[in-house]
Phi, psi and omega in degrees: 000098180267117186256350180237127174248127185236121180250131176247141180277327187241149177302326179293325176291320179299316179294317180295321181299323182291342177288347181273354181301139163276322177216133174263136179260153176288146177294148179271157184302139181257145176259203182293342180265042181301140183292157179266012181228150175286141178214158176225152181243144177187191184230132173237112186063232180263009184257128171276125190235139172251123177249128181234156178238145175298147178301145181304133177076011181232063179284171173116171185290325179296317178295319179297318178296318179300313179297316181297318180292318177296318180299316181296325180284329178281320184245085190288350180270359181300126178249336183231132177242135181233142168243107187239135179191193184283345171089190183197207179184167176227078182285122177220155181300320183278309181239100183268089183266124179229134180244155175127000000 
């Protein structure tokens, strides 16, 4: 029962996220509906977490939505979804928004 879904935009973020595992789980057998994104399973504290990465060369919000929807259909117990990464920003004189 994986209750947390974590999406990373970049492979470097995906690799860094896996360093947070308390325990890494083996992938479960895949059927014909194999995902189009790389993913890893594990445990952080008492939470079973699925970490996924956007497919190589396909950044953007559409790709992130696709991964999140596929993840949700594969792991039906997900209650929390996260998009975690190095961030970005929208620097402007009036509203200087920075993420990361």
